[in-house]
N, C-alpha and C positions, 0 to 999 in steps of 0.2 A: 271692695277693700283692697289694699296696698301693703304686703310686705316689706318691710326694707331690712336686711340680712346684713350687719358687719361682722366681717368674720374676715380672719388671713388666710382661712382654707374653704375658699368658698367652692372650690371643686369638689370637696371631700361629700357633698349633699345635692350639688347642681341635678345630677343625674335621677337623683330621686324625684323631682318635680317637675323632670323632664319624660315622665312615663304615665300612664295609665290616668287616675280620674282628674290629678293635679295639673295635669299637660292638657286635657280637653277644658278646664275650670278655665286657665288661663287662655286658650285659645278661640272660648266663648267670652272673654273678658269679665269672668266673673271677681277673678283673681287677679293680682297680678304681686309678682314676686321679685326684688331686685338684688343685688350683691355689690357691697361695698368693700375694698380689699385697704386695711387701713395701711398696707405699706405705699400704698396709694399717695399717702397723705403725709408720707416724710417728708425730712427736707435736709438729708444726708445721704451720700452717694450707696451705703448699705442697705437701705431703706429700713432703719432699725426702729422696732415697735416693741422693744423691751428692753428693761434695766434694772441694775441690782436694786433691790429698796435700804432704803435709809433704815440706821439702826442696828444693820444685819440682818442674817436670814438665810436659809436655803433658797431657790430658785430665782426666779425671776419675774417680773412684773410688767404689766401692759402697760406703757406711757400715756397718761393723763391728755397731754398735748395732742398726740396724735389719733386719739380716739373722740376727742374734741372735733378736730377736723372732719370727719368722719361723718359725723352728727350733723354740724354744721352742713355738710355738703347733703345730706338729706334735706335739711329743713330748706335747703333751697329749692329745692322739688318741688316740694310738696306746700301749703296754705296750711302754715301752722294752726293749730285749734284746741278747741279742748276735747278732741276729734280725733287727739294722737298722744297714743301713748309710748313709753319707751322702758325695754326690759333688759335688764340685767341679766343675764343667765347666770346661776349662781345655785352653788349644792346647800346655802344659807337662807337660800327664800322663799316664801309663800311656796305652798305647793299647790300646781296646777291641775285644774279637776274640768270636771263634766261644766258645771254648773257657769263657769268661767268660758270655756270652747262654744256653749249656748248663747253669754248674752252679752261679750264681746263684738260681737257684728252688728248688733244694733247699738252699740255703746262708740264704736271707734272706725275709724275709717283710714286711717296710716298707723302700724303698729311697727315701731322700730327696735328689731332684737341684735344686743352686744354681746358676742360671742366671748366669751373670757378665754383664756389660756394660762398656761404655766401656775405660777401661785396668785392667779387674778389681777384685777383689775384697780391702780390706782383710786384711793378712796376719796379723792376730791372729786372724780367726775360726778358721782351719786349729787354732791353740790351744786356743782355748774349746771346739772342738767334741770335742775328744781328751779334755779336762777333764772333759766330762761322758759320759767314758768309753762314747764311741760309735767306731765302725769312720768312717773317713772317707779319703778318697784325693781329688786328682784324677785327671781320667780325659780323654780326647782319642779324637775319631774317627779321625783323621789328622793327618798332620804339612802343617797350613795352619791359617790363622787366620779364622776367622769374626768376624761383628758381636756374636754373643751364644750363648747355651747351649741355645737351645730350640732346634733343630735337633737338634744332637747327644741332646738328652735324647727327644726322639721315635724317632730311632734307635734308642737303647738298650731303650728301651721297646717298641720294634717285636720289637727282634731276643732279647731277654728272654722277652718275652709268648707267641711260637712256642714255645716250646720247655714251656711250659705246659699239662699234659694236659686233654685237652679243647676247646682254642684254634682247633687248626685241626682241617681236617675229615681223613678218609681217604685222599685222593687227596696231600693235603699232606705227611700222615706218611709216608707209602710214599716220597714224593720224600725227606724228610726223610735216612730212615733208608736213601737209596741214596749220598747225601752230596751235596755241593755241586759244581758246575760242569760236570754232565755234560749233553751236546748233548740237546735234546727236539725232537721232531716230532708236527706232526699235520697234518689234512687242508689240502690235498688232495694226494694221495702225489705228481705229479709238477706242477711249479710253472712254467708259462712266463713268460718275460720278455726282450723284445727278442730273443725268436730262441732261448733258449737255455733249456734244461731245467734244472732243478732240484729232484734226486729225493731222496724218503725213502732213508736206506741199508737196502739188501735183508733183511739182518739181522732188521732190527725189523720187520718183515711177514712172518717166518718162523714166528712163532708156536712158535720154539721158546727156551724160557725159561735154558737153561744158555748157549747160544751169546750170548741177547741182555745176559744179566748179566757173561758177560766181554770184548762191545763194547762195555758203559755201562765198566768197571773201565778198561778198556785206552784209551778216551777221556775218563774224568775226568782236568778240571785241576785243578792242586793250588792 
């Protein structure tokens, strides 16, 4: 799977993708992450990506012509198909969840992220993308507003990538199969803090696999 991130601040998240599991996943060619700076698709000497909004109002709006050129640049690199999806990171969008993270690696080959800034993106963008016969939607990572779409794009890329076979190691895969929200423990078996003992549950030390799985199911948080 290839993730295409359109952002005016690529340096803000590049370092995250250049470490740990996601770095290894790229090296092993399990995923690709590419960046496109809208400033590279401007036609004025100041590389202007935003303008005042028609009708008045505070703040600036990202220009539709610049973003469209960036999207077309991505499409020139890939074979556009039903397995291509465009996402506008926006607080008004549908909230991203684990089910999407699990489903999308089988459904899509290329995901294009458009990271908004300022007061948002010219509303005509969505209509233009739809006219290109591409799937597009607004997507959010939670009921709050951020300064831009870079952090949400990084979170979504991370969540999707770990669902791709070969990205995680064996231990992480087992954790994934057990589900989310299960309490986990490691050494020391007994930890002393301010005169109080903090112990690992006895069942986890028993070696009785059936009892351990039952305990995990009982203590899993939804």
